[in-house]
mmCIF file of the N, C-alpha and C atoms, coordinates in Angstrom:
data_MODEL
# 
_entry.id   MODEL 
# 
loop_
_atom_site.group_PDB 
_atom_site.id 
_atom_site.type_symbol 
_atom_site.label_atom_id 
_atom_site.label_alt_id 
_atom_site.label_comp_id 
_atom_site.label_asym_id 
_atom_site.label_entity_id 
_atom_site.label_seq_id 
_atom_site.pdbx_PDB_ins_code 
_atom_site.Cartn_x 
_atom_site.Cartn_y 
_atom_site.Cartn_z 
_atom_site.occupancy 
_atom_site.B_iso_or_equiv 
_atom_site.pdbx_formal_charge 
_atom_site.auth_seq_id 
_atom_site.auth_comp_id 
_atom_site.auth_asym_id 
_atom_site.auth_atom_id 
_atom_site.pdbx_PDB_model_num 
ATOM 1   N N  . MET A 1 1  ? -9.731  87.285 -44.308 1.00 0.00 ? 1  MET A N  1 
ATOM 2   C CA . MET A 1 1  ? -10.751 86.699 -43.464 1.00 0.00 ? 1  MET A CA 1 
ATOM 3   C C  . MET A 1 1  ? -10.818 87.483 -42.157 1.00 0.00 ? 1  MET A C  1 
ATOM 4   N N  . LYS A 1 2  ? -12.012 87.838 -41.747 1.00 0.00 ? 2  LYS A N  1 
ATOM 5   C CA . LYS A 1 2  ? -12.207 88.610 -40.531 1.00 0.00 ? 2  LYS A CA 1 
ATOM 6   C C  . LYS A 1 2  ? -12.181 87.697 -39.307 1.00 0.00 ? 2  LYS A C  1 
ATOM 7   N N  . GLU A 1 3  ? -11.403 88.101 -38.310 1.00 0.00 ? 3  GLU A N  1 
ATOM 8   C CA . GLU A 1 3  ? -11.327 87.310 -37.084 1.00 0.00 ? 3  GLU A CA 1 
ATOM 9   C C  . GLU A 1 3  ? -12.550 87.593 -36.225 1.00 0.00 ? 3  GLU A C  1 
ATOM 10  N N  . THR A 1 4  ? -13.110 86.544 -35.655 1.00 0.00 ? 4  THR A N  1 
ATOM 11  C CA . THR A 1 4  ? -14.275 86.695 -34.785 1.00 0.00 ? 4  THR A CA 1 
ATOM 12  C C  . THR A 1 4  ? -13.952 86.177 -33.397 1.00 0.00 ? 4  THR A C  1 
ATOM 13  N N  . LYS A 1 5  ? -14.558 86.752 -32.400 1.00 0.00 ? 5  LYS A N  1 
ATOM 14  C CA . LYS A 1 5  ? -14.330 86.307 -31.028 1.00 0.00 ? 5  LYS A CA 1 
ATOM 15  C C  . LYS A 1 5  ? -15.531 85.539 -30.506 1.00 0.00 ? 5  LYS A C  1 
ATOM 16  N N  . GLU A 1 6  ? -16.406 85.105 -31.401 1.00 0.00 ? 6  GLU A N  1 
ATOM 17  C CA . GLU A 1 6  ? -17.557 84.307 -30.985 1.00 0.00 ? 6  GLU A CA 1 
ATOM 18  C C  . GLU A 1 6  ? -17.081 82.928 -30.549 1.00 0.00 ? 6  GLU A C  1 
ATOM 19  N N  . PRO A 1 7  ? -17.725 82.355 -29.535 1.00 0.00 ? 7  PRO A N  1 
ATOM 20  C CA . PRO A 1 7  ? -17.333 80.995 -29.118 1.00 0.00 ? 7  PRO A CA 1 
ATOM 21  C C  . PRO A 1 7  ? -17.665 79.990 -30.200 1.00 0.00 ? 7  PRO A C  1 
ATOM 22  N N  . ILE A 1 8  ? -16.930 78.884 -30.201 1.00 0.00 ? 8  ILE A N  1 
ATOM 23  C CA . ILE A 1 8  ? -17.189 77.814 -31.157 1.00 0.00 ? 8  ILE A CA 1 
ATOM 24  C C  . ILE A 1 8  ? -18.604 77.281 -30.960 1.00 0.00 ? 8  ILE A C  1 
ATOM 25  N N  . PHE A 1 9  ? -18.961 77.043 -29.718 1.00 0.00 ? 9  PHE A N  1 
ATOM 26  C CA . PHE A 1 9  ? -20.293 76.572 -29.394 1.00 0.00 ? 9  PHE A CA 1 
ATOM 27  C C  . PHE A 1 9  ? -21.058 77.736 -28.791 1.00 0.00 ? 9  PHE A C  1 
ATOM 28  N N  . ARG A 1 10 ? -22.226 77.992 -29.271 1.00 0.00 ? 10 ARG A N  1 
ATOM 29  C CA . ARG A 1 10 ? -22.984 79.147 -28.816 1.00 0.00 ? 10 ARG A CA 1 
ATOM 30  C C  . ARG A 1 10 ? -23.912 78.820 -27.651 1.00 0.00 ? 10 ARG A C  1 
ATOM 31  N N  . HIS A 1 11 ? -23.692 77.710 -26.991 1.00 0.00 ? 11 HIS A N  1 
ATOM 32  C CA . HIS A 1 11 ? -24.536 77.321 -25.869 1.00 0.00 ? 11 HIS A CA 1 
ATOM 33  C C  . HIS A 1 11 ? -23.958 77.904 -24.590 1.00 0.00 ? 11 HIS A C  1 
ATOM 34  N N  . GLU A 1 12 ? -24.839 78.241 -23.681 1.00 0.00 ? 12 GLU A N  1 
ATOM 35  C CA . GLU A 1 12 ? -24.419 78.831 -22.414 1.00 0.00 ? 12 GLU A CA 1 
ATOM 36  C C  . GLU A 1 12 ? -23.716 77.820 -21.512 1.00 0.00 ? 12 GLU A C  1 
ATOM 37  N N  . ARG A 1 13 ? -24.201 76.602 -21.500 1.00 0.00 ? 13 ARG A N  1 
ATOM 38  C CA . ARG A 1 13 ? -23.648 75.619 -20.563 1.00 0.00 ? 13 ARG A CA 1 
ATOM 39  C C  . ARG A 1 13 ? -22.553 74.779 -21.221 1.00 0.00 ? 13 ARG A C  1 
ATOM 40  N N  . VAL A 1 14 ? -21.740 74.156 -20.391 1.00 0.00 ? 14 VAL A N  1 
ATOM 41  C CA . VAL A 1 14 ? -20.686 73.273 -20.877 1.00 0.00 ? 14 VAL A CA 1 
ATOM 42  C C  . VAL A 1 14 ? -21.314 71.939 -21.251 1.00 0.00 ? 14 VAL A C  1 
ATOM 43  N N  . ARG A 1 15 ? -20.922 71.422 -22.401 1.00 0.00 ? 15 ARG A N  1 
ATOM 44  C CA . ARG A 1 15 ? -21.398 70.116 -22.843 1.00 0.00 ? 15 ARG A CA 1 
ATOM 45  C C  . ARG A 1 15 ? -20.220 69.155 -22.795 1.00 0.00 ? 15 ARG A C  1 
ATOM 46  N N  . SER A 1 16 ? -20.521 67.878 -22.625 1.00 0.00 ? 16 SER A N  1 
ATOM 47  C CA . SER A 1 16 ? -19.434 66.902 -22.555 1.00 0.00 ? 16 SER A CA 1 
ATOM 48  C C  . SER A 1 16 ? -19.858 65.572 -23.168 1.00 0.00 ? 16 SER A C  1 
ATOM 49  N N  . TYR A 1 17 ? -18.844 64.824 -23.600 1.00 0.00 ? 17 TYR A N  1 
ATOM 50  C CA . TYR A 1 17 ? -19.029 63.459 -24.072 1.00 0.00 ? 17 TYR A CA 1 
ATOM 51  C C  . TYR A 1 17 ? -17.894 62.652 -23.445 1.00 0.00 ? 17 TYR A C  1 
ATOM 52  N N  . THR A 1 18 ? -18.241 61.654 -22.670 1.00 0.00 ? 18 THR A N  1 
ATOM 53  C CA . THR A 1 18 ? -17.258 60.890 -21.915 1.00 0.00 ? 18 THR A CA 1 
ATOM 54  C C  . THR A 1 18 ? -17.316 59.425 -22.319 1.00 0.00 ? 18 THR A C  1 
ATOM 55  N N  . ILE A 1 19 ? -16.141 58.847 -22.541 1.00 0.00 ? 19 ILE A N  1 
ATOM 56  C CA . ILE A 1 19 ? -16.038 57.414 -22.805 1.00 0.00 ? 19 ILE A CA 1 
ATOM 57  C C  . ILE A 1 19 ? -15.171 56.827 -21.695 1.00 0.00 ? 19 ILE A C  1 
ATOM 58  N N  . LYS A 1 20 ? -15.687 55.812 -21.038 1.00 0.00 ? 20 LYS A N  1 
ATOM 59  C CA . LYS A 1 20 ? -14.978 55.206 -19.913 1.00 0.00 ? 20 LYS A CA 1 
ATOM 60  C C  . LYS A 1 20 ? -14.869 53.703 -20.154 1.00 0.00 ? 20 LYS A C  1 
ATOM 61  N N  . PHE A 1 21 ? -13.664 53.168 -20.072 1.00 0.00 ? 21 PHE A N  1 
ATOM 62  C CA . PHE A 1 21 ? -13.416 51.738 -20.252 1.00 0.00 ? 21 PHE A CA 1 
ATOM 63  C C  . PHE A 1 21 ? -13.133 51.124 -18.888 1.00 0.00 ? 21 PHE A C  1 
ATOM 64  N N  . GLU A 1 22 ? -13.852 50.063 -18.557 1.00 0.00 ? 22 GLU A N  1 
ATOM 65  C CA . GLU A 1 22 ? -13.674 49.394 -17.274 1.00 0.00 ? 22 GLU A CA 1 
ATOM 66  C C  . GLU A 1 22 ? -13.766 47.886 -17.479 1.00 0.00 ? 22 GLU A C  1 
ATOM 67  N N  . LYS A 1 23 ? -13.095 47.158 -16.619 1.00 0.00 ? 23 LYS A N  1 
ATOM 68  C CA . LYS A 1 23 ? -13.268 45.703 -16.593 1.00 0.00 ? 23 LYS A CA 1 
ATOM 69  C C  . LYS A 1 23 ? -14.243 45.379 -15.476 1.00 0.00 ? 23 LYS A C  1 
ATOM 70  N N  . ASN A 1 24 ? -15.216 44.528 -15.787 1.00 0.00 ? 24 ASN A N  1 
ATOM 71  C CA . ASN A 1 24 ? -16.156 44.134 -14.739 1.00 0.00 ? 24 ASN A CA 1 
ATOM 72  C C  . ASN A 1 24 ? -15.562 42.979 -13.930 1.00 0.00 ? 24 ASN A C  1 
ATOM 73  N N  . ASP A 1 25 ? -16.327 42.482 -12.982 1.00 0.00 ? 25 ASP A N  1 
ATOM 74  C CA . ASP A 1 25 ? -15.843 41.415 -12.095 1.00 0.00 ? 25 ASP A CA 1 
ATOM 75  C C  . ASP A 1 25 ? -15.513 40.125 -12.844 1.00 0.00 ? 25 ASP A C  1 
ATOM 76  N N  . ASP A 1 26 ? -16.141 39.921 -14.007 1.00 0.00 ? 26 ASP A N  1 
ATOM 77  C CA . ASP A 1 26 ? -15.890 38.720 -14.820 1.00 0.00 ? 26 ASP A CA 1 
ATOM 78  C C  . ASP A 1 26 ? -14.693 38.896 -15.747 1.00 0.00 ? 26 ASP A C  1 
ATOM 79  N N  . GLY A 1 27 ? -14.064 40.064 -15.715 1.00 0.00 ? 27 GLY A N  1 
ATOM 80  C CA . GLY A 1 27 ? -12.919 40.327 -16.570 1.00 0.00 ? 27 GLY A CA 1 
ATOM 81  C C  . GLY A 1 27 ? -13.278 40.834 -17.953 1.00 0.00 ? 27 GLY A C  1 
ATOM 82  N N  . LEU A 1 28 ? -14.549 41.094 -18.201 1.00 0.00 ? 28 LEU A N  1 
ATOM 83  C CA . LEU A 1 28 ? -14.978 41.604 -19.494 1.00 0.00 ? 28 LEU A CA 1 
ATOM 84  C C  . LEU A 1 28 ? -14.798 43.121 -19.557 1.00 0.00 ? 28 LEU A C  1 
ATOM 85  N N  . LEU A 1 29 ? -14.407 43.599 -20.716 1.00 0.00 ? 29 LEU A N  1 
ATOM 86  C CA . LEU A 1 29 ? -14.231 45.033 -20.909 1.00 0.00 ? 29 LEU A CA 1 
ATOM 87  C C  . LEU A 1 29 ? -15.593 45.671 -21.162 1.00 0.00 ? 29 LEU A C  1 
ATOM 88  N N  . CYS A 1 30 ? -15.922 46.652 -20.366 1.00 0.00 ? 30 CYS A N  1 
ATOM 89  C CA . CYS A 1 30 ? -17.185 47.378 -20.518 1.00 0.00 ? 30 CYS A CA 1 
ATOM 90  C C  . CYS A 1 30 ? -16.883 48.806 -20.958 1.00 0.00 ? 30 CYS A C  1 
ATOM 91  N N  . ILE A 1 31 ? -17.660 49.291 -21.894 1.00 0.00 ? 31 ILE A N  1 
ATOM 92  C CA . ILE A 1 31 ? -17.503 50.662 -22.382 1.00 0.00 ? 31 ILE A CA 1 
ATOM 93  C C  . ILE A 1 31 ? -18.742 51.439 -21.964 1.00 0.00 ? 31 ILE A C  1 
ATOM 94  N N  . ASN A 1 32 ? -18.523 52.497 -21.193 1.00 0.00 ? 32 ASN A N  1 
ATOM 95  C CA . ASN A 1 32 ? -19.612 53.356 -20.755 1.00 0.00 ? 32 ASN A CA 1 
ATOM 96  C C  . ASN A 1 32 ? -19.454 54.707 -21.453 1.00 0.00 ? 32 ASN A C  1 
ATOM 97  N N  . LYS A 1 33 ? -20.511 55.132 -22.133 1.00 0.00 ? 33 LYS A N  1 
ATOM 98  C CA . LYS A 1 33 ? -20.485 56.415 -22.827 1.00 0.00 ? 33 LYS A CA 1 
ATOM 99  C C  . LYS A 1 33 ? -21.572 57.306 -22.263 1.00 0.00 ? 33 LYS A C  1 
ATOM 100 N N  . LYS A 1 34 ? -21.232 58.576 -22.066 1.00 0.00 ? 34 LYS A N  1 
ATOM 101 C CA . LYS A 1 34 ? -22.200 59.544 -21.550 1.00 0.00 ? 34 LYS A CA 1 
ATOM 102 C C  . LYS A 1 34 ? -22.184 60.771 -22.450 1.00 0.00 ? 34 LYS A C  1 
ATOM 103 N N  . ASN A 1 35 ? -23.336 61.073 -23.032 1.00 0.00 ? 35 ASN A N  1 
ATOM 104 C CA . ASN A 1 35 ? -23.483 62.238 -23.879 1.00 0.00 ? 35 ASN A CA 1 
ATOM 105 C C  . ASN A 1 35 ? -24.314 63.266 -23.135 1.00 0.00 ? 35 ASN A C  1 
ATOM 106 N N  . ASP A 1 36 ? -23.726 64.407 -22.857 1.00 0.00 ? 36 ASP A N  1 
ATOM 107 C CA . ASP A 1 36 ? -24.431 65.468 -22.153 1.00 0.00 ? 36 ASP A CA 1 
ATOM 108 C C  . ASP A 1 36 ? -24.514 66.702 -23.050 1.00 0.00 ? 36 ASP A C  1 
ATOM 109 N N  . GLY A 1 37 ? -25.396 66.657 -24.049 1.00 0.00 ? 37 GLY A N  1 
ATOM 110 C CA . GLY A 1 37 ? -25.685 67.865 -24.790 1.00 0.00 ? 37 GLY A CA 1 
ATOM 111 C C  . GLY A 1 37 ? -25.342 67.921 -26.264 1.00 0.00 ? 37 GLY A C  1 
ATOM 112 N N  . PHE A 1 38 ? -24.709 66.910 -26.830 1.00 0.00 ? 38 PHE A N  1 
ATOM 113 C CA . PHE A 1 38 ? -24.342 66.943 -28.243 1.00 0.00 ? 38 PHE A CA 1 
ATOM 114 C C  . PHE A 1 38 ? -25.356 66.169 -29.078 1.00 0.00 ? 38 PHE A C  1 
ATOM 115 N N  . ASN A 1 39 ? -25.608 66.655 -30.293 1.00 0.00 ? 39 ASN A N  1 
ATOM 116 C CA . ASN A 1 39 ? -26.449 65.883 -31.200 1.00 0.00 ? 39 ASN A CA 1 
ATOM 117 C C  . ASN A 1 39 ? -25.536 64.939 -31.997 1.00 0.00 ? 39 ASN A C  1 
ATOM 118 N N  . PRO A 1 40 ? -26.098 63.958 -32.702 1.00 0.00 ? 40 PRO A N  1 
ATOM 119 C CA . PRO A 1 40 ? -25.277 62.958 -33.405 1.00 0.00 ? 40 PRO A CA 1 
ATOM 120 C C  . PRO A 1 40 ? -24.293 63.547 -34.419 1.00 0.00 ? 40 PRO A C  1 
ATOM 121 N N  . ILE A 1 41 ? -24.708 64.558 -35.162 1.00 0.00 ? 41 ILE A N  1 
ATOM 122 C CA . ILE A 1 41 ? -23.807 65.162 -36.158 1.00 0.00 ? 41 ILE A CA 1 
ATOM 123 C C  . ILE A 1 41 ? -22.621 65.838 -35.472 1.00 0.00 ? 41 ILE A C  1 
ATOM 124 N N  . GLU A 1 42 ? -22.879 66.542 -34.365 1.00 0.00 ? 42 GLU A N  1 
ATOM 125 C CA . GLU A 1 42 ? -21.787 67.170 -33.617 1.00 0.00 ? 42 GLU A CA 1 
ATOM 126 C C  . GLU A 1 42 ? -20.824 66.118 -33.081 1.00 0.00 ? 42 GLU A C  1 
ATOM 127 N N  . LEU A 1 43 ? -21.356 65.018 -32.557 1.00 0.00 ? 43 LEU A N  1 
ATOM 128 C CA . LEU A 1 43 ? -20.497 63.942 -32.039 1.00 0.00 ? 43 LEU A CA 1 
ATOM 129 C C  . LEU A 1 43 ? -19.611 63.359 -33.125 1.00 0.00 ? 43 LEU A C  1 
ATOM 130 N N  . LEU A 1 44 ? -20.187 63.099 -34.293 1.00 0.00 ? 44 LEU A N  1 
ATOM 131 C CA . LEU A 1 44 ? -19.376 62.566 -35.393 1.00 0.00 ? 44 LEU A CA 1 
ATOM 132 C C  . LEU A 1 44 ? -18.255 63.527 -35.766 1.00 0.00 ? 44 LEU A C  1 
ATOM 133 N N  . GLY A 1 45 ? -18.562 64.801 -35.828 1.00 0.00 ? 45 GLY A N  1 
ATOM 134 C CA . GLY A 1 45 ? -17.529 65.793 -36.142 1.00 0.00 ? 45 GLY A CA 1 
ATOM 135 C C  . GLY A 1 45 ? -16.441 65.853 -35.086 1.00 0.00 ? 45 GLY A C  1 
ATOM 136 N N  . LEU A 1 46 ? -16.836 65.876 -33.815 1.00 0.00 ? 46 LEU A N  1 
ATOM 137 C CA . LEU A 1 46 ? -15.852 65.941 -32.730 1.00 0.00 ? 46 LEU A CA 1 
ATOM 138 C C  . LEU A 1 46 ? -14.991 64.689 -32.659 1.00 0.00 ? 46 LEU A C  1 
ATOM 139 N N  . LEU A 1 47 ? -15.615 63.524 -32.825 1.00 0.00 ? 47 LEU A N  1 
ATOM 140 C CA . LEU A 1 47 ? -14.853 62.280 -32.762 1.00 0.00 ? 47 LEU A CA 1 
ATOM 141 C C  . LEU A 1 47 ? -13.944 62.125 -33.976 1.00 0.00 ? 47 LEU A C  1 
ATOM 142 N N  . SER A 1 48 ? -14.383 62.591 -35.141 1.00 0.00 ? 48 SER A N  1 
ATOM 143 C CA . SER A 1 48 ? -13.523 62.567 -36.332 1.00 0.00 ? 48 SER A CA 1 
ATOM 144 C C  . SER A 1 48 ? -12.314 63.468 -36.122 1.00 0.00 ? 48 SER A C  1 
ATOM 145 N N  . TRP A 1 49 ? -12.548 64.641 -35.539 1.00 0.00 ? 49 TRP A N  1 
ATOM 146 C CA . TRP A 1 49 ? -11.443 65.567 -35.262 1.00 0.00 ? 49 TRP A CA 1 
ATOM 147 C C  . TRP A 1 49 ? -10.478 64.942 -34.245 1.00 0.00 ? 49 TRP A C  1 
ATOM 148 N N  . ALA A 1 50 ? -11.021 64.296 -33.198 1.00 0.00 ? 50 ALA A N  1 
ATOM 149 C CA . ALA A 1 50 ? -10.172 63.657 -32.188 1.00 0.00 ? 50 ALA A CA 1 
ATOM 150 C C  . ALA A 1 50 ? -9.337  62.542 -32.808 1.00 0.00 ? 50 ALA A C  1 
ATOM 151 N N  . TYR A 1 51 ? -9.931  61.766 -33.704 1.00 0.00 ? 51 TYR A N  1 
ATOM 152 C CA . TYR A 1 51 ? -9.219  60.690 -34.404 1.00 0.00 ? 51 TYR A CA 1 
ATOM 153 C C  . TYR A 1 51 ? -8.042  61.266 -35.197 1.00 0.00 ? 51 TYR A C  1 
ATOM 154 N N  . ALA A 1 52 ? -8.305  62.312 -35.967 1.00 0.00 ? 52 ALA A N  1 
ATOM 155 C CA . ALA A 1 52 ? -7.246  62.941 -36.769 1.00 0.00 ? 52 ALA A CA 1 
ATOM 156 C C  . ALA A 1 52 ? -6.162  63.534 -35.867 1.00 0.00 ? 52 ALA A C  1 
ATOM 157 N N  . ASP A 1 53 ? -6.567  64.102 -34.735 1.00 0.00 ? 53 ASP A N  1 
ATOM 158 C CA . ASP A 1 53 ? -5.609  64.690 -33.797 1.00 0.00 ? 53 ASP A CA 1 
ATOM 159 C C  . ASP A 1 53 ? -4.694  63.621 -33.209 1.00 0.00 ? 53 ASP A C  1 
ATOM 160 N N  . ILE A 1 54 ? -5.243  62.459 -32.883 1.00 0.00 ? 54 ILE A N  1 
ATOM 161 C CA . ILE A 1 54 ? -4.433  61.358 -32.341 1.00 0.00 ? 54 ILE A CA 1 
ATOM 162 C C  . ILE A 1 54 ? -3.436  60.864 -33.389 1.00 0.00 ? 54 ILE A C  1 
ATOM 163 N N  . LEU A 1 55 ? -3.876  60.755 -34.639 1.00 0.00 ? 55 LEU A N  1 
ATOM 164 C CA . LEU A 1 55 ? -2.953  60.354 -35.710 1.00 0.00 ? 55 LEU A CA 1 
ATOM 165 C C  . LEU A 1 55 ? -1.801  61.343 -35.839 1.00 0.00 ? 55 LEU A C  1 
ATOM 166 N N  . GLU A 1 56 ? -2.098  62.635 -35.747 1.00 0.00 ? 56 GLU A N  1 
ATOM 167 C CA . GLU A 1 56 ? -1.041  63.651 -35.833 1.00 0.00 ? 56 GLU A CA 1 
ATOM 168 C C  . GLU A 1 56 ? -0.094  63.565 -34.641 1.00 0.00 ? 56 GLU A C  1 
ATOM 169 N N  . GLN A 1 57 ? -0.620  63.250 -33.458 1.00 0.00 ? 57 GLN A N  1 
ATOM 170 C CA . GLN A 1 57 ? 0.241   63.057 -32.286 1.00 0.00 ? 57 GLN A CA 1 
ATOM 171 C C  . GLN A 1 57 ? 1.198   61.897 -32.525 1.00 0.00 ? 57 GLN A C  1 
ATOM 172 N N  . MET A 1 58 ? 0.677   60.806 -33.091 1.00 0.00 ? 58 MET A N  1 
ATOM 173 C CA . MET A 1 58 ? 1.504   59.626 -33.344 1.00 0.00 ? 58 MET A CA 1 
ATOM 174 C C  . MET A 1 58 ? 2.602   59.919 -34.366 1.00 0.00 ? 58 MET A C  1 
ATOM 175 N N  . LYS A 1 59 ? 2.322   60.803 -35.304 1.00 0.00 ? 59 LYS A N  1 
ATOM 176 C CA . LYS A 1 59 ? 3.303   61.181 -36.327 1.00 0.00 ? 59 LYS A CA 1 
ATOM 177 C C  . LYS A 1 59 ? 4.279   62.236 -35.819 1.00 0.00 ? 59 LYS A C  1 
ATOM 178 N N  . GLY A 1 60 ? 3.984   62.843 -34.653 1.00 0.00 ? 60 GLY A N  1 
ATOM 179 C CA . GLY A 1 60 ? 4.835   63.895 -34.120 1.00 0.00 ? 60 GLY A CA 1 
ATOM 180 C C  . GLY A 1 60 ? 4.591   65.247 -34.760 1.00 0.00 ? 60 GLY A C  1 
ATOM 181 N N  . ASN A 1 61 ? 3.436   65.426 -35.378 1.00 0.00 ? 61 ASN A N  1 
ATOM 182 C CA . ASN A 1 61 ? 3.135   66.670 -36.084 1.00 0.00 ? 61 ASN A CA 1 
ATOM 183 C C  . ASN A 1 61 ? 2.262   67.633 -35.296 1.00 0.00 ? 61 ASN A C  1 
ATOM 184 N N  . VAL A 1 62 ? 2.017   67.379 -34.041 1.00 0.00 ? 62 VAL A N  1 
ATOM 185 C CA . VAL A 1 62 ? 1.107   68.219 -33.264 1.00 0.00 ? 62 VAL A CA 1 
ATOM 186 C C  . VAL A 1 62 ? 1.816   69.501 -32.865 1.00 0.00 ? 62 VAL A C  1 
ATOM 187 N N  . GLU A 1 63 ? 1.162   70.619 -33.128 1.00 0.00 ? 63 GLU A N  1 
ATOM 188 C CA . GLU A 1 63 ? 1.675   71.926 -32.720 1.00 0.00 ? 63 GLU A CA 1 
ATOM 189 C C  . GLU A 1 63 ? 0.800   72.427 -31.575 1.00 0.00 ? 63 GLU A C  1 
ATOM 190 N N  . PRO A 1 64 ? 1.305   73.366 -30.781 1.00 0.00 ? 64 PRO A N  1 
ATOM 191 C CA . PRO A 1 64 ? 0.497   73.872 -29.664 1.00 0.00 ? 64 PRO A CA 1 
ATOM 192 C C  . PRO A 1 64 ? -0.841  74.419 -30.158 1.00 0.00 ? 64 PRO A C  1 
ATOM 193 N N  . ASP A 1 65 ? -1.880  74.109 -29.427 1.00 0.00 ? 65 ASP A N  1 
ATOM 194 C CA . ASP A 1 65 ? -3.211  74.613 -29.732 1.00 0.00 ? 65 ASP A CA 1 
ATOM 195 C C  . ASP A 1 65 ? -3.985  74.746 -28.427 1.00 0.00 ? 65 ASP A C  1 
ATOM 196 N N  . ILE A 1 66 ? -5.272  74.886 -28.503 1.00 0.00 ? 66 ILE A N  1 
ATOM 197 C CA . ILE A 1 66 ? -6.050  75.110 -27.295 1.00 0.00 ? 66 ILE A CA 1 
ATOM 198 C C  . ILE A 1 66 ? -6.606  73.824 -26.689 1.00 0.00 ? 66 ILE A C  1 
ATOM 199 N N  . VAL A 1 67 ? -6.184  72.679 -27.199 1.00 0.00 ? 67 VAL A N  1 
ATOM 200 C CA . VAL A 1 67 ? -6.655  71.402 -26.683 1.00 0.00 ? 67 VAL A CA 1 
ATOM 201 C C  . VAL A 1 67 ? -5.828  71.009 -25.471 1.00 0.00 ? 67 VAL A C  1 
ATOM 202 N N  . LYS A 1 68 ? -6.481  70.627 -24.405 1.00 0.00 ? 68 LYS A N  1 
ATOM 203 C CA . LYS A 1 68 ? -5.775  70.154 -23.211 1.00 0.00 ? 68 LYS A CA 1 
ATOM 204 C C  . LYS A 1 68 ? -5.699  68.644 -23.291 1.00 0.00 ? 68 LYS A C  1 
ATOM 205 N N  . ARG A 1 69 ? -4.476  68.128 -23.300 1.00 0.00 ? 69 ARG A N  1 
ATOM 206 C CA . ARG A 1 69 ? -4.282  66.683 -23.328 1.00 0.00 ? 69 ARG A CA 1 
ATOM 207 C C  . ARG A 1 69 ? -3.740  66.254 -21.973 1.00 0.00 ? 69 ARG A C  1 
ATOM 208 N N  . GLU A 1 70 ? -4.311  65.205 -21.442 1.00 0.00 ? 70 GLU A N  1 
ATOM 209 C CA . GLU A 1 70 ? -3.875  64.727 -20.137 1.00 0.00 ? 70 GLU A CA 1 
ATOM 210 C C  . GLU A 1 70 ? -3.717  63.225 -20.202 1.00 0.00 ? 70 GLU A C  1 
ATOM 211 N N  . PHE A 1 71 ? -2.576  62.727 -19.764 1.00 0.00 ? 71 PHE A N  1 
ATOM 212 C CA . PHE A 1 71 ? -2.307  61.294 -19.733 1.00 0.00 ? 71 PHE A CA 1 
ATOM 213 C C  . PHE A 1 71 ? -2.072  60.913 -18.280 1.00 0.00 ? 71 PHE A C  1 
ATOM 214 N N  . VAL A 1 72 ? -2.816  59.953 -17.804 1.00 0.00 ? 72 VAL A N  1 
ATOM 215 C CA . VAL A 1 72 ? -2.691  59.501 -16.420 1.00 0.00 ? 72 VAL A CA 1 
ATOM 216 C C  . VAL A 1 72 ? -1.981  58.164 -16.428 1.00 0.00 ? 72 VAL A C  1 
ATOM 217 N N  . GLU A 1 73 ? -0.822  58.125 -15.803 1.00 0.00 ? 73 GLU A N  1 
ATOM 218 C CA . GLU A 1 73 ? -0.084  56.863 -15.703 1.00 0.00 ? 73 GLU A CA 1 
ATOM 219 C C  . GLU A 1 73 ? -0.581  56.080 -14.509 1.00 0.00 ? 73 GLU A C  1 
ATOM 220 N N  . GLN A 1 74 ? -0.703  54.764 -14.675 1.00 0.00 ? 74 GLN A N  1 
ATOM 221 C CA . GLN A 1 74 ? -1.158  53.917 -13.584 1.00 0.00 ? 74 GLN A CA 1 
ATOM 222 C C  . GLN A 1 74 ? -0.048  52.938 -13.251 1.00 0.00 ? 74 GLN A C  1 
ATOM 223 N N  . ASP A 1 75 ? 0.051   52.637 -11.970 1.00 0.00 ? 75 ASP A N  1 
ATOM 224 C CA . ASP A 1 75 ? 1.011   51.629 -11.539 1.00 0.00 ? 75 ASP A CA 1 
ATOM 225 C C  . ASP A 1 75 ? 0.550   50.263 -12.012 1.00 0.00 ? 75 ASP A C  1 
ATOM 226 N N  . GLU A 1 76 ? 1.482   49.485 -12.565 1.00 0.00 ? 76 GLU A N  1 
ATOM 227 C CA . GLU A 1 76 ? 1.129   48.138 -12.981 1.00 0.00 ? 76 GLU A CA 1 
ATOM 228 C C  . GLU A 1 76 ? 1.127   47.237 -11.750 1.00 0.00 ? 76 GLU A C  1 
ATOM 229 N N  . LYS A 1 77 ? 0.156   46.340 -11.705 1.00 0.00 ? 77 LYS A N  1 
ATOM 230 C CA . LYS A 1 77 ? 0.035   45.445 -10.538 1.00 0.00 ? 77 LYS A CA 1 
ATOM 231 C C  . LYS A 1 77 ? 0.673   44.124 -10.798 1.00 0.00 ? 77 LYS A C  1 
# 
């Protein structure tokens, strides 16, 4: 197989999909999603890959790759 240096996404600009969980003043959990540039098929593929990646993390099978994972710890009140 020939190695290619083409980017995975051929778009010039950075695209993002953000999911934010917040509690409102009534204590209800609100989910805010922002899609900046992905079509539905791309989103399904990316979210399926993220799901599989999380399962592998839970099993301890994750090897170094180009994914940046960040966990933010919060002080409990």
